[in-house]
Residue frames as qw, qx, qy, qz and C-alpha x, y, z in Angstrom:
[[0.316, -0.074, -0.513, -0.795, 16.72, -78.42, -39.90],
 [0.522, -0.014, 0.518, -0.677, 13.22, -78.89, -38.53],
 [0.330, 0.140, 0.932, 0.058, 11.10, -81.95, -39.19],
 [0.408, 0.146, -0.340, -0.835, 8.81, -81.83, -42.21],
 [0.468, 0.157, 0.801, -0.339, 5.59, -83.76, -41.74],
 [0.186, -0.020, -0.705, -0.684, 3.50, -85.26, -44.52],
 [0.436, 0.275, 0.632, -0.578, -0.26, -85.49, -44.64],
 [0.159, 0.280, 0.829, 0.457, -2.99, -86.56, -47.03],
 [0.319, 0.434, 0.260, -0.802, -5.72, -84.32, -48.42],
 [0.233, 0.290, 0.826, 0.424, -8.38, -85.28, -50.92],
 [0.329, 0.206, -0.027, -0.921, -10.58, -82.78, -52.72],
 [0.429, 0.256, 0.850, -0.168, -13.81, -84.75, -52.92],
 [0.286, 0.428, 0.710, 0.482, -16.17, -84.86, -55.91],
 [0.009, 0.903, 0.421, -0.085, -18.16, -81.81, -54.78],
 [0.281, -0.759, 0.198, 0.553, -14.98, -79.70, -54.78],
 [0.352, -0.096, 0.685, 0.630, -13.92, -80.98, -58.20],
 [0.204, 0.575, 0.733, 0.300, -17.37, -80.67, -59.80],
 [0.060, -0.934, -0.304, 0.178, -17.83, -77.12, -58.48],
 [0.553, 0.673, -0.054, 0.488, -14.46, -76.03, -59.91],
 [0.420, -0.888, 0.121, -0.142, -12.86, -75.31, -56.51],
 [0.919, -0.036, -0.050, 0.390, -9.60, -77.27, -57.00],
 [0.455, 0.525, -0.096, 0.713, -7.58, -74.13, -57.81],
 [0.336, -0.757, 0.078, -0.555, -8.99, -72.19, -54.86],
 [0.884, -0.466, 0.030, -0.020, -8.19, -75.04, -52.47],
 [0.828, 0.141, -0.045, 0.541, -4.65, -75.45, -53.84],
 [0.176, 0.711, -0.075, 0.676, -4.13, -71.68, -53.61],
 [0.578, -0.731, 0.098, -0.350, -4.98, -71.78, -49.88],
 [0.947, -0.227, 0.031, 0.225, -2.59, -74.69, -49.32],
 [0.677, 0.341, -0.018, 0.652, 0.29, -73.01, -51.14],
 [0.053, -0.797, 0.038, -0.600, -0.38, -69.60, -49.57],
 [0.733, -0.658, 0.090, -0.151, 0.05, -71.22, -46.15],
 [0.012, -0.747, 0.665, 0.004, 3.51, -72.43, -47.20],
 [0.803, -0.093, 0.582, -0.089, 2.71, -76.10, -47.54],
 [0.086, 0.461, -0.734, -0.492, 4.44, -78.05, -50.27],
 [0.896, 0.221, 0.065, -0.379, 2.59, -80.36, -52.66],
 [0.296, -0.488, 0.806, 0.157, 4.75, -83.49, -52.68],
 [0.130, 0.114, 0.934, 0.314, 2.27, -85.55, -54.72],
 [0.456, 0.379, 0.253, -0.765, -0.97, -84.89, -56.55],
 [0.015, 0.025, 0.871, 0.490, -3.26, -86.80, -58.89],
 [0.623, 0.052, -0.038, -0.780, -6.76, -86.71, -60.29],
 [0.038, 0.058, -0.997, 0.020, -8.35, -90.04, -59.43],
 [0.680, -0.210, -0.265, -0.650, -11.77, -91.54, -59.90],
 [0.252, -0.299, 0.825, -0.408, -12.04, -93.47, -56.64],
 [0.570, -0.099, -0.713, -0.396, -13.63, -96.86, -57.35],
 [0.737, -0.523, -0.116, -0.412, -15.80, -98.57, -54.76],
 [0.896, -0.141, -0.297, 0.299, -13.02, -100.91, -53.56],
 [0.428, 0.294, -0.249, 0.818, -10.62, -98.00, -53.05],
 [0.343, -0.560, 0.000, -0.754, -13.35, -95.98, -51.30],
 [0.860, -0.427, -0.228, -0.162, -14.08, -98.90, -48.94],
 [0.774, 0.002, -0.297, 0.559, -10.38, -99.22, -48.13],
 [0.177, 0.431, -0.146, 0.873, -10.03, -95.48, -47.54],
 [0.464, -0.443, 0.104, -0.760, -13.11, -95.22, -45.29],
 [0.619, -0.058, -0.782, 0.049, -12.63, -98.62, -43.60],
 [0.159, -0.027, -0.665, 0.730, -12.68, -97.11, -40.09],
 [0.430, 0.045, 0.133, -0.892, -16.26, -95.95, -40.72],
 [0.447, -0.054, -0.824, -0.343, -17.51, -99.40, -41.71],
 [0.296, -0.396, -0.832, 0.252, -20.67, -100.24, -39.78],
 [0.037, 0.340, 0.271, -0.900, -21.69, -96.61, -39.36],
 [0.453, 0.622, 0.592, -0.239, -25.10, -95.61, -40.76],
 [0.302, 0.867, -0.105, -0.383, -23.48, -93.15, -43.19],
 [0.504, -0.385, 0.670, 0.386, -20.80, -95.57, -44.49],
 [0.544, 0.382, 0.684, 0.301, -22.54, -96.64, -47.72],
 [0.228, 0.946, 0.226, -0.046, -23.52, -93.05, -48.57],
 [0.255, -0.828, 0.378, 0.328, -19.91, -91.96, -48.04],
 [0.532, -0.155, 0.733, 0.395, -18.48, -94.75, -50.20],
 [0.470, 0.610, 0.605, 0.201, -21.04, -94.18, -52.95],
 [0.106, 0.978, 0.085, -0.156, -20.51, -90.43, -52.96],
 [0.289, -0.737, 0.476, 0.383, -16.71, -90.43, -53.05],
 [0.454, -0.048, 0.787, 0.414, -16.80, -92.90, -55.94],
 [0.436, 0.710, 0.525, -0.172, -19.39, -90.89, -57.93],
 [0.420, 0.897, -0.019, 0.134, -17.00, -88.46, -59.70],
 [0.677, 0.361, -0.331, 0.549, -13.28, -87.57, -59.79],
 [0.533, -0.833, -0.042, 0.145, -11.36, -86.44, -56.73],
 [0.430, 0.729, -0.398, 0.353, -7.92, -84.89, -56.37],
 [0.861, -0.447, -0.133, 0.203, -5.58, -86.75, -54.00],
 [0.266, 0.826, -0.309, 0.389, -2.60, -84.89, -52.55],
 [0.765, -0.315, -0.297, 0.476, 0.39, -85.47, -50.32],
 [0.005, 0.928, -0.046, 0.369, 1.21, -82.23, -48.53],
 [0.759, -0.094, -0.329, 0.554, 4.40, -81.51, -46.66],
 [0.043, 0.729, -0.122, 0.672, 5.40, -78.90, -44.13],
 [0.100, 0.170, -0.693, 0.694, 5.99, -78.05, -40.50],
 [0.303, 0.216, 0.708, -0.600, 3.08, -79.51, -38.48],
 [0.211, 0.019, -0.632, -0.745, 1.35, -80.29, -41.79],
 [0.241, -0.405, -0.879, -0.066, -1.43, -82.41, -40.28],
 [0.148, -0.601, -0.509, 0.598, -2.44, -79.74, -37.76],
 [0.015, 0.365, -0.194, -0.910, -2.09, -76.90, -40.28],
 [0.200, -0.108, -0.750, -0.621, -4.19, -78.65, -42.92],
 [0.214, -0.511, -0.822, 0.127, -6.91, -79.56, -40.41],
 [0.079, -0.587, -0.302, 0.747, -7.13, -75.89, -39.39],
 [0.089, 0.231, -0.447, -0.860, -7.25, -74.75, -43.05],
 [0.195, -0.242, -0.875, -0.371, -10.01, -77.27, -43.80],
 [0.416, -0.266, 0.157, -0.855, -12.27, -76.42, -40.85],
 [0.539, -0.057, 0.691, -0.478, -14.86, -78.42, -38.95],
 [0.202, 0.089, 0.937, 0.269, -16.21, -81.60, -40.58],
 [0.175, 0.718, 0.671, -0.058, -19.74, -80.23, -40.57],
 [0.309, 0.382, 0.224, 0.841, -19.71, -77.18, -42.87],
 [0.311, -0.808, -0.338, -0.370, -22.40, -75.54, -40.71],
 [0.661, -0.719, -0.051, 0.208, -19.88, -75.48, -37.84],
 [0.725, 0.141, 0.095, 0.668, -16.83, -74.50, -39.90],
 [0.229, -0.716, -0.109, 0.650, -15.32, -71.12, -39.12],
 [0.470, 0.881, 0.042, -0.031, -15.22, -68.39, -41.77],
 [0.001, -0.823, 0.558, 0.105, -11.79, -68.36, -43.39],
 [0.510, -0.209, 0.830, 0.081, -11.61, -72.16, -43.55],
 [0.092, 0.065, -0.792, -0.600, -12.17, -74.11, -46.75],
 [0.123, -0.448, -0.883, -0.060, -15.43, -75.59, -45.49],
 [0.062, -0.630, -0.443, 0.635, -16.52, -72.37, -43.80],
 [0.108, 0.529, -0.220, -0.812, -16.06, -70.34, -46.98],
 [0.256, 0.289, -0.694, -0.608, -16.77, -72.83, -49.77],
 [0.010, -0.199, -0.980, 0.006, -19.02, -75.68, -48.62],
 [0.382, -0.103, -0.127, -0.910, -22.65, -75.07, -49.49],
 [0.630, -0.230, -0.693, -0.265, -24.31, -78.39, -48.66],
 [0.251, -0.398, 0.517, -0.715, -25.89, -78.24, -45.22],
 [0.852, -0.157, -0.138, -0.480, -28.16, -81.31, -45.26],
 [0.976, -0.173, -0.033, 0.128, -25.36, -83.78, -44.54],
 [0.333, -0.813, 0.406, 0.252, -21.72, -83.62, -43.54],
 [0.815, 0.114, 0.472, 0.315, -20.77, -85.97, -46.39],
 [0.499, 0.707, 0.246, 0.437, -20.62, -83.12, -48.90],
 [0.390, -0.887, -0.004, 0.247, -17.89, -81.10, -47.22],
 [0.366, 0.886, -0.275, -0.082, -15.37, -80.56, -50.06],
 [0.367, 0.612, -0.674, 0.192, -12.29, -82.25, -48.64],
 [0.912, -0.377, -0.156, 0.049, -10.95, -85.08, -46.57],
 [0.186, 0.759, -0.513, 0.356, -7.86, -84.44, -44.44],
 [0.701, -0.041, -0.655, 0.278, -5.87, -86.92, -42.35],
 [0.477, -0.803, -0.048, -0.354, -6.31, -86.47, -38.62],
 [0.688, -0.630, 0.351, 0.077, -3.12, -88.11, -37.31],
 [0.032, 0.634, -0.717, -0.288, 0.32, -89.29, -38.43],
 [0.423, -0.005, 0.906, -0.005, -0.97, -92.88, -38.48],
 [0.561, 0.622, 0.508, -0.200, -3.98, -92.09, -40.68],
 [0.267, 0.838, -0.289, -0.378, -1.82, -89.87, -42.94],
 [0.143, -0.441, 0.853, 0.240, 0.63, -92.72, -43.55],
 [0.469, 0.246, 0.845, -0.068, -2.21, -95.19, -44.19],
 [0.477, 0.761, 0.323, -0.300, -4.13, -92.87, -46.54],
 [0.142, 0.765, -0.486, -0.397, -1.02, -91.81, -48.47],
 [0.249, -0.262, 0.913, 0.191, -0.15, -95.48, -49.02],
 [0.538, 0.460, 0.680, -0.191, -3.66, -96.17, -50.39],
 [0.464, 0.846, 0.188, -0.184, -3.42, -93.51, -53.10],
 [0.266, 0.877, -0.397, -0.048, 0.32, -93.10, -53.77],
 [0.934, 0.040, -0.112, 0.336, 3.36, -95.24, -54.51],
 [0.551, -0.595, 0.058, 0.582, 6.73, -94.01, -53.28],
 [0.424, 0.045, 0.429, 0.797, 7.69, -92.90, -56.80],
 [0.020, 0.754, 0.518, 0.404, 4.57, -90.65, -56.91],
 [0.402, -0.894, -0.141, 0.141, 5.88, -88.52, -54.03],
 [0.609, 0.536, -0.090, 0.578, 8.64, -85.99, -54.64],
 [0.520, -0.683, -0.154, 0.490, 11.07, -84.16, -52.37],
 [0.440, 0.528, 0.128, 0.715, 12.24, -80.71, -53.34],
 [0.292, -0.424, -0.346, 0.785, 12.98, -77.37, -51.73],
 [0.162, 0.897, 0.387, 0.142, 10.84, -74.30, -52.20],
 [0.395, 0.550, -0.134, 0.724, 12.78, -71.05, -52.69],
 [0.389, -0.741, 0.073, -0.542, 11.25, -69.70, -49.47],
 [0.911, -0.383, -0.124, 0.091, 12.66, -72.61, -47.47],
 [0.725, 0.089, -0.121, 0.672, 16.26, -71.54, -48.06],
 [0.053, 0.650, 0.015, 0.758, 15.46, -67.83, -47.66],
 [0.548, -0.661, 0.051, -0.510, 13.91, -68.30, -44.21],
 [0.904, -0.164, -0.322, 0.228, 16.25, -71.00, -42.94],
 [0.130, -0.881, 0.318, -0.325, 18.21, -69.58, -40.02]]
């Protein structure tokens, strides 16, 4: 059986407030990724600072922290073959102006003045995925199960 990788994805406040949660989840599930954990969370400032710690000292850091803590977000643990790479491709370039059509940001992001308002955050490596998952989820919040298609296509 092939290795199943886990990654973290957060639908940021602009995605939640614009009613795009269902569309984003639909794209994830259509690609065959499994939702192993999901919760609606209002990210407080302390949690936002912990999540974006690697950006501390950057000129956009305070804007990023303030924005992500301004309204609810949806945090998810996604699982699948090459999940990190697959999710990053589904999400598209960080700057929505550079995101390819067909990606979440390319199709759905409308804010062009700053890259902060780009709908989603997705882990970029196994190390960041593990760190970000641990910030938002306890072990008992993450579930293992088989999708019907996993047994059908298992050879």
